[in-house]
N, C-alpha and C positions, 0 to 999 in steps of 0.2 A: 504494500500500500504506500504509494508515493505521496508526497505533500500535496501536489495538485489534485491527485485522484481522491485523496481523503476529503479535501475541500469540496470537490465536485460532487461526490456521492452524498456527503452530508447535506449540502445545500439543496440537492434535489429531493432527498427523502423528507427534509423539513418543509420543502415547498409542497409536497404531497399532503403533509399534515395541514398546512394553511389552506390549501385548495379545498380539502375535505371539510375543514371547519367552516369556511365562508359559504360553501355550497349548502352545508347543513343549516346555517343561520338564515340564508336567503330562502330556503324552502320550508323553514319553520318560523315564519314571521309572526305567527300567532303567539309565540312565547314572549314577544316584545310588546304585545298589546295588553290592554286591561285584562287581568286575570291570569296572565302568563307569568312564568317563573322569572323572566327578565324584563318585566314591565318597569321602565326606568323611573317614573314618578314614585314607584314603591321602592325599587332597589336603591335609589339615591339616598335613602335614609341612612344607609351605613356609612355614607361619606360625611356625616355630621362633623367629624373632627378634622376634615381636610381644610385647607386654606380656601378663602373665597375665590382666588384665581383658579385653583384646581377644580373646584365645584363648577365654576362658570365654564371652564374648558370641557369638562365632562358633560355638562348640559348640552353644549354645542355638538360634541361628537355623538351624543346619545339620541339626538333627534332622529326620528324614524327615517327620514329621507337621507340624512347624512350617514347614518349607520349603513343603510342599504348601498349608498354610493361607495363607501369605503370597502364594503365587502365585494362589490362588483369589481373595484379596482384591484383588490387582493386576488380575486379569481384570475384576472387577466395577467397580473404580474407572476403569480404562482405558475400559471400555465407556461408563460414565457421562460421561467426558470428551469422548466423541464427540457427545454430545447438544448441541442448541443452547443458548446462554446465555453470559453474561459476568459472572456474579456472583463475588464475592471467594471464595466457597467453592471455586471452581475452583482458586484458588491453593493451598488446603490439599491438594486432590487431586494437583496437580502435585508439591508437595513430598513427599507420601507416596510417589508413584511414584519420584521421584528418590532419596529416602533409602533405600527398600527395594531399588532397583536397586544402589546402592552397597553396601548391607549384604549382599546376596546375591551380589555379584560374586566374592568368594573362594570361595563355595559352588559356583559354576558357572564355574570358572576357564577351562575349555576350551569354546570354542564362541561366545564373545562377539565376537571379531574387531573390536573397536573400537566396535561399535554401542551397546553398553551405556554406554560412557564418554560418547559424544555425547548419549545420552538423559539421563544425569545432568546434564550441562551445560545442556541446553535446559530440562529440567523444573525444575531449581532456579531458573534465571533467570526463566522464565515464572511460576513459583509466587510468587516474591518480587515480580514485577511486578504480578501480580493482587492481592496483599495490600497493595501500596503505593497510597496515594492521591495521591502526588506524581508528575506527569508527568516531572519531571526525573529522579527515581529510575528510572522505567520506561525512559526513554530511555537512561540509563546502562547498564541491564541489557541492553537490546536491542543497544546498541553493543558490549557485552562479548561477546555471542554472535557478532555479525557479525565482530568482529576475530578471534575464535577460528576462525571459518570460513575467513577469509582466510589466517590463519596455517597452518591444516591443509593447505590446497591448496598454498600457496606453498612451505612447507618440504618437503612431499612431492615436489613437482616439482623443486626445486633439489637435493635429495638424490639423486634419480634421475640428475641430470646429472653427478654425481660418478662414476658407474659407466659402463660401456661398453654394457651391454645395451640401455638405452633410446636411447642415441645411435646405435647401429648398427642399431636397430629389431629386435633379436632377442628383446626382452623379451616381446612379446605371444605369439609362438609358444612361447617357453619356459614361460610361465605356463600356456598352454592345454594343454600336454602333461603337466602334473603330475597326480598321482592325487588330491590334495586339492582343488585349485581348477580343474583342467583341464576341457576340453570338447572331445571328439574331433572333432566336426564343425567347430567353429571352428578348431581346430588345423589340420585338413586344408585349410580355406580359406586360412589364412595361408601354407601351403606352395604352394597352387595359384596364389594371387594375391599374390606377395611385395611387389609395388609398392604395392598397396592396403593391405597390412598395414603397410608402412613409413609411409605417409601417416597411417594411423590411429594408430600408435604415437606418431609425432611430434606428432600432433594432441592426444593425451592429455597429452603432456609440455608442449605449449604452453599448453593449458587450465590446468594446475596452476600452471605457472610465472608465467602472466600473469593469474591470476584477479583480482587487484586492479584490473585495467583496467576492471572493472565500475563503478568510481567516476569514470572519466574521461568526457569529452564530455557533461557535465551529466547523467550517469546513463543516457544513451541506450544504452550498451553493456551495461547490467545484464541486460536481458532475454535477449539471445543468450548471454551468459556463463552465467547461471543455467540457461537451457534446455539448454545444452551439458553443464553439470555434472549436471543431472538425468538427461539421457539416458545419461551415463556411468555413473551409479549404477544406473539401470534395467538397462543392459546387464550390469553386474556381477552384479546380482541374478539375471538370467535365465541367464547363461552360467556364472558362477562359483559360483552357489548362495548368494550373499550377500544373501538376501532382506531381512534386517533392515537392511542397509546403506542400502537405498533410502529408506525413510521416515526413518531416523535422520539421515542427512546432509542430506536434502532439508528436514528440519525446521528447519535453520539458514538456509535460503535466504530465507524471508520477512523475517528480520532484515536480511539483505544488501540485499534489495529496498527495505526501509524506509529504511535508512541511506544508500543510494546515491542516493536521490531528492533533487534540489536543494531547498534550504530555501525557495526561492521557490514551489515547488509547493504548491497549497492543501491537499493531503492530508497534508503534513508540517509545516504552519504551526506555528511555535512549538517545533519540535524542538530539544532541548538537546544541542549537540555539544561541550560543554565536556570530556567524557570524553576526546576526542581530544587536547586540550592536556595534560590530566592524564596520559594514557597516554604522551605524548611525553616529558614531564618524568620520569616514572617509568622509562621506557626509557633515557633518557639517564643517569639516576642508576644504574640497574642496569649499564649499559655501563661507567660509570666504576668502579663497585665491581669488576666483572669484570676490568677492566684492572689495577686495583691488586692484586687477588688473583693475576692471572697474572704480574705483575712480581715479586711476593713469592715465588711458587713458582719462577719462573725463577732468581731469586737463590739460593734455597735449593738448587735443583738444581745450580747451577754451583759453589757454594762447597765442596762436599764435606765430609768429616769434618775435625775439627781436626788429625788425624794424617795426612791425605791428602797425597800427594806427586805430582810431575809428571815425565813422561818424554817426550822427543821421539823419534819413530821415524824410520826412513829415508824414509818418505813425507811427513815433516813434520807428521804427526799428533801431537797432544798428549794423552797418556794420563794419566788420574787413577788412582792406585792406592793401596792400603794394604798395608803390609808388617809382618809379625811374624816375626822370625828364629827363634823357638822356643828351647827350652831346651838342645837338643843340636845343636851345629854339625856333628856327623857324620851327622845324619839328613837326608833330602831335604827340599826345600821344595815345598809344594803350591801350585800356581797354578790358580785357579778361573776358568773362562770361562763366562759366562752365556749363556742362550739368546736367541732373537729377542724383541725388545721386553721384555726382563727386566733386572733391576738386579743389581748385585753384592751388594746387601743380601739378595737371595733366598737366598744361601748362609749367612746369619747363624747359623741353628741348627747347621748342619754345622760351620762354623768354630769356633763356641763349644765344641762337643763335642770337636773335634780338639785345640784349644788346651788344654782342660782336662785331657784324658786322655792326652796324648802330648807329645813334645818336638819334633814336626815344625814347620817354619816354614810360614807362610801368606802368600799374596799374593792379594788380590782386586783387580779393576780394572774399569773401564768402557771398552767399546770406543769408538772414535772416533765422536762424535756423541751418545753417551749421557752422562748426568750431567754431570760437569765436564770430560769429555774432549772435545776439539775435532778435527774433521776439517778439515785444512788442505790435503790433497792436491787437486790440480786435475785429476787424471786420472779417467777413468770408473771407477766402482767395480766391483771384482771381489772375490770371497771371499779370493783370495790376498793382498789388501791387509790384511785382518784377520789372516790367518795370519802375514804378515810382522811386523805390529805385535805379535802375541803372542810371536813369536820374539825380537824386539828387546827386549820387556819382560823376558823371561827372562834374556837376556844382559846387560841393563843393570841389573837389580834383584837377581837371585839372586846371593849372594856366590860368588865364584870358588871352584871346588873342591867346591861342593855340587851334588848331583844334583837333578833336578826331577821332580815328579809333576804332570802336567796333569790337571785334573778339569773336565770339561765337561758341562753340561746341555743337552740338545736340540741346537741348532745349535752350541753351544760344544763339544760332543763331536766334531762333525765338524771344527771348526777345530783342535782338539787333535790329532786323527788326522793331519791334513794337516801340522801343525807338526812332527810326530815326525821326519820325514826330515831336517829342518834342524837338529835339536838333537843328533843323533848320540849319543855316549856320555853326554852330560849328562842324557839322558832316562832316568829310572828306570822309570816306568810311566805308564799313562793310566787314569783312572777315567772311565768313560762312565756318565752318569746319564740314563737314558731318552733315549739319544742319537739324533740324526738319522742317517739312512743316505742316501748320495747317490742311491740307487736308489729311494727311497720314493715319489716322485711317479709313477714309471713302474710300480711293482709293486703299490702299494696303491691300490685304487679309492677307499677312504675318504680317504686323504691327498690324492689328486688332486682330488676334489670339494671338500674343505676348502680347497684352494689357491685355487680360484676365489672362494670367499666371503671368504677372507682378503685377497685383493687389493682387492676392493671395500670391505671394512670398514676397511682401513688408509687407503685414499684418503679415505674419509669422515671418519675421525678426524683426519687431517692437516689437511684444510680446516676442519673444525669448531674444532679447537684453535687454529689460526692466526687464526680469527675471534674468539677470546677466549671460547669456550663451555666451556672447561675447568671453570668454576665450576659448571656443571650436572652434571658427572660424579659419580656416586655412588661411595662407597667400596666396592670389590669385597670379597666375603666372604674371599678368600684373604689380603687385606691384614691383616685382624684376627688372622690366625693367626701373623703374623710377630712377632718380638720387639718389645715396646712401643717401644723407643728407635729402631726403624727405620721405624715406620709413617708418621710425618709426612714424612720425607725420601722414602720410596718413593712416597707418594701425590703429592708435589710433582712427582716425575719422571713418574709415570703420567698426570698431567693437563697435562703440558707438551708442546708440539708437538715438541720436539727428539727425544724418545724415539721418537715415531712416525715422524718424518721419517727418522731413522736406520734404524728397523726397516723402513720402506717401501723404502729404498734397498737394504738387505741382502736383503730378500725378493725384489726384482726379480732380483738376482744369483743367489739360491738357486734360484729357479724356472728361470732360464735354464740354469744349470750342472747342476742335478739332472736336468732332463729330457734333457740331452745325455749323461748318464752311461752308460757302456758295460756296466755290470753286474758288473765284476770288481774287487774290492778288492785293492790291493797288500799284500804282507806288511809288518808293522810290527815292528821289532826291539825290543820292550820288554815288560815285564809288563803285564797288563791286568785290570781289574775292570769287568765289565759289569753294571750294575744296571738292571733293567727295572721299570717300574711295572705292577702286576697289571692295573689297569683299562685301561692302554694295550694290553697284549697280549690281554686278554680281548675288547676291542672289535674289535681288528684283529690276528688271529693272524700275519699276514704280518710285523708288526713284530717278533715274537719270532724269526722266521726270520732277519730282517735283523740283529737284535742278536747272534744266534749267529754270523752271518758275520763281524761285527766282532770277536768273540772269536777265531774261527778264524784271522783275519789275524795274530794275535799268537802263535799257538802255534808253538813252535820250541824248539830246544835251549836249556835254561836259562831259559825264560820261564814264569813262574807266571801262569796265567790262570784267572779265576773268573767264572762267570755266575750271577746271582741275580735272582729275581723277588720284589720286595717286596710282600708280601700286603697288599691293601687300598688301596695308594697309587695315585694317578693322576699324570698328567704333571707337574702343578704341586705337589700336596701332598707329593710326594716331597721337596721342598725347604721348602715353606712351613709345613707342620704339624710341630710339635715332635716328636711321637711317631715320625713317619716319618724326619724329618731326623736326629734323634739316632741312630736305628738305622743310617742311612746312614753317619753319622760313625763309629760303632762298627765297622761293616763295613770302612770304609776303613782304620782303624787296624789292625784284625786282618789285613787283606789285606797291608798294607805290612810289618807285623811278620813275617808268614809268608814274604813274598818275601825279606826280609832274612835270615831263618833259612835259607831254601833256598839263597840265594846263598852264605852262610857255609858251609853243609854241602858245597856243590859245591867251594868253595875248599879245604876240608879234604881232600876226596877227591883233588883235583889235587895238593895238597902231598904227601899220602901216596904217591901214585903216583910223584911225582918222587923221593921218598926211596928 
């Protein structure tokens, strides 16, 4: 594979991808009209964080006539790219296709499945290679695409290894039975011949994980590796309907063939491989920067706030907490328990509201393994360990004689419910914020399915962050909704492996214990405020039934119980968005005030009866 042939074959294969894509879009215009997946007035909503100039440009490109004209031009240029020739004008054609593919990508957000991104990569590289007169520049561009190809297979394979579906060979059958990418005859074959399906699944895994072996043995392995990869994409196109994947990914293979050929071979004589050394230096530099950033974030995560304190629990765990005793020592102290892989700063808007508008005391803390808290227990983890830690925190931090209000979000609500029995008369009430229910994995099909994805996602994050890849994590949208003084600290925790290791440990216990739950909640002797997020219960009505059961467990003589569905809020924005969180804070204050008034009224009745 010579330099010029690698460029020529790649650009033609990529042109087929673009030609196919534009013809598909032109013949499926209904998808860009009202009700279609790519209706622009609807799809443009995801561009809310783009600059005004970008949004204006996308609006122009995404007009129905403009889009159609661009696709028609792409059809003409793509067809021209398939003709014989090697002039520099082909470089302009490649760049036109690459630029228009990138420009139209937001317009056709659904249906690309990665093929368009690969096309942009190949077309821009071959375009610049055609326009350059220096062989060294052309070689650098070919190496760039070849390295991207190796990375795409390698990373895809090793990420699959982090889950169980590919290792136990259930992935192939699982994909083939889906509505989107499935193929019933193939699925039936995987069930009829499970051993063959297992070999095929592990073969795909080996191909992706070991793709770089194409460069070993003097390049003699390149042909079987490339042929296997090509067959893999062809099968995906036929069985999964990913037609554009075939030519898109195969268009990178000529670059792999060119760069894997030994330099002693006449076809690559004079090839410039300096980009490998440059890439190695850049990779080492990037790894060093990532390491420094990871260390800085770990230090920020561990140091806590200037007013943070420490407490050692019965399990030897060291908890980091923040305490504000409030203005009125006669009032209860609120202790906030965060959800799974969440931070104590998630309660910032709520605690700010409660502190400003009432005299209640406040305690926020990080569970063992989160933020500056350390898990030193050597016993296998169970949720009761976190319950014990919460009880020890209350007894060690809340001033003697003051009652306690436990406020828990998600998993924190379940921990608070379990802690109630250990606190006795010290417990004033529990505030459940879109709380978990121990029966949710058995009763909610949505929750049960999400549990499977959560396990794999956490496993991937733990390994990725331990490898120092936290520097690549984007700032999530919900982070920007938190108070400004919390964002840097929360992002440091979010990109640090400790949070996800702790969450992974907790989730394993949650899944085991929740799936073993017998379905009956014991009575809880305290007041209760149960706040549900509207979007949570709208998506899964079973959650509302479970939240009502939590409330019912508190109903009894003298117990004040309220259930509220917060309109517009979802599971996270209940805490992170100021408008919802401040309403939650107001409702907590009003609920506690009413509970105090009710208790005082009952006391007066008792005193009058005694007289």
